[in-house]
C-alpha positions in Angstrom: -14.9 -3.3 0.6 -12.9 -6.0 2.8 -9.7 -4.9 4.5 -6.6 -7.0 3.7 -3.8 -5.2 5.9 -2.8 -4.1 8.5 0.4 -1.2 9.3 1.8 1.2 11.2 3.5 3.9 10.5 7.6 4.4 11.0 8.4 8.2 11.8 10.6 7.7 8.5 7.7 7.2 6.8 7.6 3.9 5.8 4.6 1.6 6.8 5.2 -2.0 8.1 2.4 -5.0 8.6 1.1 -7.7 7.0 -1.1 -8.4 3.5 -3.5 -11.7 3.9 -6.2 -13.1 1.6 -7.0 -16.1 0.9 -3.9 -16.8 -1.6 -1.2 -14.4 0.2 0.1 -14.7 4.0 2.9 -11.9 3.4 5.0 -9.3 5.8 5.5 -6.2 3.4 6.6 -2.7 4.1 5.7 0.4 2.0 8.8 2.8 1.7 8.8 6.2 0.6 10.3 5.9 -3.0 13.7 8.1 -4.5 12.3 11.4 -5.5 11.5 12.0 -9.0 10.4 15.1 -11.3 7.8 12.5 -12.8 4.6 13.6 -11.7 3.3 9.8 -12.0 5.8 8.5 -9.9 4.8 6.7 -6.6 5.0 8.0 -3.2 5.7 4.2 -1.9 7.2 1.5 -3.2 5.7 -1.6 -1.4 8.0 -4.8 -0.6 7.9 -8.0 0.5 11.1 -8.7 1.6 13.7 -7.6 -1.1 11.2 -8.3 -3.8 9.2 -4.9 -4.7 5.7 -6.1 -5.3 3.9 -2.8 -5.9 3.5 1.1 -5.6 1.6 3.3 -3.9 0.3 7.1 -5.0 -0.8 9.6 -2.2 -4.5 10.9 -2.5 -6.8 13.8 -0.9 -10.5 12.5 -0.9 -13.3 15.0 -1.5 -13.9 15.0 2.4 -9.9 16.2 2.2 -8.9 12.9 4.3 -5.1 11.8 2.7 -4.7 8.5 1.7 -2.8 6.1 -0.5 -4.0 4.8 -4.1 -2.4 1.5 -4.3 -1.3 -1.6 -6.8 0.2 -4.5 -5.8 1.4 -6.9 -8.6 3.2 -10.0 -9.1 3.8 -12.9 -12.0 1.6 -15.7 -9.5 -1.3 -13.0 -9.3 -3.8 -13.7 -12.2 -4.4 -9.4 -12.0 -3.2 -6.8 -10.3 -4.8 -5.9 -6.9 -6.0 -2.6 -6.1 -6.2 -1.2 -2.8 -6.2 1.9 -0.7 -4.3 2.2 2.4 -6.2 4.8 5.1 -5.7 5.3 8.4 -7.6 4.0 10.6 -8.7 4.1 14.9 -5.2 1.8 16.1 -2.9 2.7 12.8 -3.3 2.1 8.9 -6.0 -0.4 7.2 -5.6 -1.9 3.9 -8.5 -2.1 2.1 -9.7 -3.5 -1.4 -13.0 -2.9 -3.1 -13.8 -5.1 -6.9 
Protein backbone atom coordinates (compact mmCIF):
# COMPACT_ATOMS: atom_id res chain seq x y z
CA UNK A 1 0.00 0.00 0.00
CA UNK A 2 1.19 3.51 -0.79
CA UNK A 3 0.34 6.63 1.15
CA UNK A 4 -0.86 9.26 -1.34
CA UNK A 5 -2.22 11.84 1.09
CA UNK A 6 -2.00 13.33 4.56
CA UNK A 7 -4.93 14.96 6.33
CA UNK A 8 -6.00 16.52 9.61
CA UNK A 9 -9.52 16.34 11.03
CA UNK A 10 -11.46 19.42 12.14
CA UNK A 11 -14.14 19.55 14.83
CA UNK A 12 -16.89 19.79 12.18
CA UNK A 13 -15.95 16.35 10.82
CA UNK A 14 -14.10 17.63 7.76
CA UNK A 15 -10.56 16.65 6.77
CA UNK A 16 -8.02 18.92 5.05
CA UNK A 17 -4.71 18.02 3.50
CA UNK A 18 -2.91 17.13 0.30
CA UNK A 19 -3.01 14.34 -2.25
CA UNK A 20 0.29 13.64 -4.01
CA UNK A 21 0.98 11.11 -6.75
CA UNK A 22 3.17 11.21 -9.84
CA UNK A 23 0.42 13.13 -11.64
CA UNK A 24 -1.37 14.89 -8.73
CA UNK A 25 -0.25 17.44 -6.17
CA UNK A 26 -3.42 19.06 -4.87
CA UNK A 27 -4.91 20.44 -1.70
CA UNK A 28 -8.12 18.59 -0.91
CA UNK A 29 -10.96 18.66 1.59
CA UNK A 30 -13.27 15.90 2.72
CA UNK A 31 -16.49 17.57 3.85
CA UNK A 32 -19.55 15.94 5.41
CA UNK A 33 -22.17 15.15 2.76
CA UNK A 34 -25.74 16.28 3.12
CA UNK A 35 -28.00 13.79 4.86
CA UNK A 36 -29.71 11.31 2.59
CA UNK A 37 -32.15 8.48 3.08
CA UNK A 38 -30.30 6.52 0.38
CA UNK A 39 -28.17 3.97 2.24
CA UNK A 40 -25.60 4.05 -0.59
CA UNK A 41 -25.07 7.84 -0.33
CA UNK A 42 -21.53 8.88 0.62
CA UNK A 43 -20.68 10.19 4.07
CA UNK A 44 -18.09 12.66 2.76
CA UNK A 45 -17.55 14.63 -0.45
CA UNK A 46 -13.99 15.20 -1.68
CA UNK A 47 -13.24 18.67 -3.03
CA UNK A 48 -10.21 20.22 -4.72
CA UNK A 49 -10.95 23.93 -4.53
CA UNK A 50 -14.63 24.14 -5.44
CA UNK A 51 -14.54 21.06 -7.70
CA UNK A 52 -15.88 17.76 -6.40
CA UNK A 53 -13.42 15.01 -7.27
CA UNK A 54 -14.74 12.15 -5.21
CA UNK A 55 -16.68 10.72 -2.31
CA UNK A 56 -16.06 8.59 0.78
CA UNK A 57 -18.11 6.03 2.68
CA UNK A 58 -17.54 5.14 6.34
CA UNK A 59 -16.69 1.50 6.91
CA UNK A 60 -15.65 -0.68 9.84
CA UNK A 61 -12.94 -3.31 9.45
CA UNK A 62 -13.07 -6.84 10.85
CA UNK A 63 -10.86 -5.54 13.65
CA UNK A 64 -13.54 -2.88 14.46
CA UNK A 65 -11.40 -0.01 13.11
CA UNK A 66 -13.40 2.79 11.50
CA UNK A 67 -12.07 4.17 8.19
CA UNK A 68 -13.42 5.75 4.97
CA UNK A 69 -13.46 4.00 1.61
CA UNK A 70 -12.65 6.69 -0.98
CA UNK A 71 -13.27 6.95 -4.72
CA UNK A 72 -11.55 9.80 -6.59
CA UNK A 73 -12.40 10.51 -10.21
CA UNK A 74 -11.92 13.25 -12.77
CA UNK A 75 -12.15 13.36 -16.57
CA UNK A 76 -8.37 13.75 -16.68
CA UNK A 77 -7.84 10.40 -14.86
CA UNK A 78 -7.46 7.26 -17.00
CA UNK A 79 -9.46 5.40 -14.32
CA UNK A 80 -10.89 6.14 -10.86
CA UNK A 81 -8.54 6.01 -7.88
CA UNK A 82 -9.71 3.86 -4.95
CA UNK A 83 -8.13 4.45 -1.54
CA UNK A 84 -8.83 4.39 2.19
CA UNK A 85 -8.66 7.29 4.62
CA UNK A 86 -7.29 5.81 7.85
CA UNK A 87 -6.20 7.16 11.22
CA UNK A 88 -2.44 7.18 11.83
CA UNK A 89 -0.34 8.39 14.77
CA UNK A 90 -0.18 12.01 13.66
CA UNK A 91 -3.47 12.46 11.77
CA UNK A 92 -5.00 10.65 8.81
CA UNK A 93 -3.44 9.01 5.76
CA UNK A 94 -4.97 8.41 2.36
CA UNK A 95 -3.68 4.97 1.41
CA UNK A 96 -3.91 3.51 -2.11
CA UNK A 97 -3.41 -0.07 -3.17
CA UNK A 98 -4.02 -1.84 -6.46
